[in-house]
N, C-alpha and C positions, 0 to 999 in steps of 0.2 A: 624682375630681378632688381633687388635693391643694392646699391653700392654702399659699402662700408668704408669709412675713412679712418686711418690711424695717423694722427698728427706727428710730425717730426719735432718732438719737444726737446730733443737733445742736440739740435742744430747740426745733425749729420749733413754731409755734402756728398754729391755724386760727381763722378768724373765725366767731363764732356770734352769735345774736341777743342774747346776754348779754355779748359782748365776746370778746377773743382768749383761747383756752384751749389747754393742752398736750394732746398725744395721744401714744399709744404707738408708732405706726408706720402703715404702709400694708400692707394685705393683698391679695395677688393672688387674685382670685375666679374665674379661669378665662375662657375665651373665650365670649363671648355676643353675641347679635344686638343691635346698637345702633340707636337711633332719634334722628333730628335734629329738634329743635323750634326753629322760627324765630319771632321775636317782632316786634312792631310797630316797634321801634327799630332793626331790622336785625341784632341780636345773635342768637345761637343757643346751644344746649346739646345735647350728645349723652349719652345714658344708656340703660340697659337698660329693657325693658318694665316691670319691677317696681320701678324706682327711684322713690322718693316725693318729691314737692314739696308745697308748701302753697299753697292758693288765697287770694286777697285776702279772701274772706269766711270764712276760718278752717277750711276743709276740708283733709283730707290726701288727696292724689290721686297715683296712679301714672301713669307715662308712657302705659301702655296704655289709661288711662281718659280721657286728655285729648281735648278737642275744640277746634276753632278758635273763638276768642272768649273762652276762659277766661282770666282774669287771675291770674297767679301772683305770690305774695308774694316780695319781694326787697329789696335795698338800695333799689332803685327798682322798683316793680311793672311787670310786662310782660304784654302781651296776646298770646296764641298766634295766629299767622297761618297756620302750616303745620306738618305733622308728616309725616316721611317715613322709611321704613326705609333704613338705609345699609349698613354692613358688619358683619362679625363680627370683633370685636377682643378682645384681652386686657383685662379689667376689673379695677378696684381699688376698695378701700373703706378708710375710716378705722378704725383699731383703737385701743381703749382711750382714748377721749376722755372728758372730764368731762361731756359732753352728747352725745346722739345726733344733735342738729341742728347744721348748719353751712351756711355759704354756699358754693355751687358755681356759679361763673360769675355771681356776684351774686344767685343765687336761693337761698332758704332750702330746704334739703332735709335728709334724714336717711339713716342707713345703711339700705341695702336688705336687708341680711341681719343675723342675730343675731350680734353681737360684744360680749361683756360683759367688764367689768373686775372683776366679783365673784369671790370665791374659790370657784369652782365645782368640783364633783367631777370632771366631765368637761371636757376641754379645750374652750374656747369655739370654736375653729376647727373642731374635730371636730363640735361641735353645729351649727355653720353648715352643714357638709356634710350632716349627718344631716337637718336641716330641709329642705334642697333635695331630698334623695333620697326621704325619706318622703312629701313632698308629692305624689309621682307615684303613690303607692299609694292605691287606693280600696277601701273595704270590699267584700268579695265577697258579703255577705249578713248578715242578723240572725236571731236566734232570741229573740224577745221583746226584752229589754234587753241581750242579749249581742251584741256586734259581732264578726263574723268577717272576718279579712283574707285567709283562705285556707280553702277547704272542707276538712273533715277527710278524710284519706286512709285507705283501707282498710289494715288490718294495720300501721299506723304506730305510733310511740311518742310520747307527749306528756308534758310536764312542766307542772303547774298549781300556781300559788302564789296564796294568798288572804290578804289583809290586811283583816280585818273591823273595822267600826266600829259605833257605837251606833245609827245611823240617825236621829240627832236633828237633822241638818242642818248639822253642823260638819264632822267628818272623813268621808271617803268609804270605803265598803266597796268593795274592788277585787279582781278576779280576773283573772289573766293566764294565757294558755296559750301554750307554745312547743313546736314540733316538735323532736324529738330524733333524731339528734345535731346536726342543722343549726342548732338554736336559732333558727329563724325564728318570729317571733310570728304566731300564727294566730287568737287570740281575746282579747277584753277585755270586762270588765264594770266599771262604775263608777257608784255611786249613794250619795248622802248621806241618803237617806230610806228605807232598807231595814232592817227589823227583823231580828233574828237568825234567826227562822224563815224569812223570805223570803230572806235571804242564803244560808242552807243550801239552800233550794229552788233558787236560781240555781246554786250550786255543783253540786248533784246533777244539775240539768238539763244542764249542760255536760258532766259526766262521762258521762251517759247518751248524749249525742250522739256522743261518742267511742266508747262501747261499741257503739252501733249500727253504727259503721264497723269493728267488730271490731279496735279499736286497744287498745294497752296504755297505761295512764296511771299516772304517779307524781305524787302531789299532797301538799301540806302546807298547814297553816294557821298563821298567826302566833298563838301562844298567849298573847295578852293576855286581859283579862277577858272581852271579847266572844268571843274565839277559843275559850275554854273552853266557852262555850255552843254554838258551832258544832260542836266536837268531840263534845260530849255528844249533840247531835242526830244526828250521824253514827253514833255507837256505839249509839244507841237505835233506829236505823232498821232495820226488819225486812227491808227490800228495798234494801240499798245497791247501787250499781253494782259488779258482780262483777269487772269488768276493771280496776278502779282500785285501786291500792295506796297506802294512807296511810303516808307516811314521817314518822318522828319523828327528832329529832336524836340521833345515837349517844351513848350514855353519860349521857343525861339521864332523870330520872324522869318528867318531864312529857311529855305527848304533843304532837306538832306541833313547831313551831320557836319557841323562846324567844329573844327578842332582848335581849342584854346590850350594854353599851358595847363590849366586846371583839368579840363576834360581829358587831355592826353595822358596826364599822370594817373588820373583815376582809372582810365581804360587800361593803361599798362599794368597797374597793380592788380586789377581784376583778372586780366589775362594771365599774369604770373601765377596768381592763386589757382586759377582753373587748370593751367598746365601742370602745376606741381602737385595738385591733388587728383590728376587724371580725369578731369571733368570735360575735357575737350579732346577729340580724337584727330590729331594731325596726321596726314598721310603724305604730305609733300616734302621731299628731300630739299627742294629749293627753299621752302619756307623754313625748314630746320637750319639750313645754312645761313639764312638771314638772321635767325634768332641767335646764332653763334657770334654775331658781331653787333648785336643790338645792346648798346652799353649806356651807362649813365654818363651824361654830358651836360654840364652847366645846369644842374637842377632838374633835368628831364632825361628822356631816353631817345636815342637815335642811333643810326648806323655809324660805326667808327669809320675813320678815313679809309676810303677805298671800297667800302661795302655799300649795300643797299638795304632798305627796310620797307619797301613798298608792299610786299606780301604781308609783312607783319602788321602794317597799318591797316590794310584791308581786313585782316583777321580781327584786329581790335575793333573795327567798325561792326563786325558780326557780334562781338562781345557787347558792344554798346546797344546793338539791336536787342539782344537778350535782356539788357537792363530796361529798355523801353517796354518790351513785352511783359516784363515782370509786374508791371502795374495793373495788368488785367488777366494774365495767364499764369495759372498755378504752376505749370511745368517749368516755365521760365523762372518764376520766383524760387522754386525748389532748387533749380540748377545753381542759382546764385547763393542762396542763403540756408538751405536745409542742413548743410554740414555744420553750420554754426550752432544750430540747436542741438544737433547730435553730440558735438563736442562739449557743449555746456552740460547736457544730461549726463554724459560719461564722467565729467569732472565732479559732478555733484553726487554721483552714486557711490555709496560706501558699502562694499560687500560684507563688512563685519558688523554693520549696524543691525539692531534688533528690528524685526518686522513687526508691525502693529498686531497686537493680540497674541504675541508669543513672548515667552520669557526664556532667555538664554541661560543655561545653567549646566 
């Protein structure tokens, strides 16, 4: 589903609980089932099952959770007397307003999908689509604290990125795994209370699971201070997973992946391009939530205040792994660059031009 945006070029305003405010436009959200809610004063409102209103006692409630007798907050409060399913219609939502709450048919409501005015790395409408798509995927299983979105396949190839943290309760140690060359996410680990030893144990456990499936794995670790400890544990391991190849950044003396301002920006922009042209299959809602607060800050990108970006950074490590593999693997090269040649060919093709050997007349 592609979201279409109609910009508010006439500077119209919407009414909110804090007064009239400006908004960026209206976004087409696709065809969805509507429900008609009728109230005690004879008025009604139609919305999707997941559109949220507010109750008179201060709760937030979706249409699908309403019952007869509930009082909804509005310019004038109204009591629900009936709820009925109606038709499937094209739906719309407000884009880039100063507040997510506004009055719809006199009732206080808010955007039913994520639409942000923050300077996000990933386009906000793309993220709205992703949220809808990823919500349909359920984990296929767990191995301890590792969540699997898809069972490991025999003789497959996987890319694993790890962004380690201290385990002190602030930043999170994260590990993500993607199938290659599809780049569909298959596994995830996230914890802010894991020591370096336990973090390496989790990494090794995941690699061993892929090994038992007789799969090939390329993996790397963010070489920050904690990362050096993880790498040291791997190098000292007398029984490391034999089917896993540790990848370090080409031309660097340090092992693993070192993130500089330049490499981070390059990785972020490649990640953005891959997400927005659907070349990477994200399956984690937690990763989506981090992407929703991954914003431009002082010439780079990071989580805005109060958010985290550890899963995002582990996924960007996977993107950098693809870049490393592209120097010798055609599938990785195509994943990164094939679309550029396709776009160039399309831009140069003129369907009205004469074909060689033919005369138009």
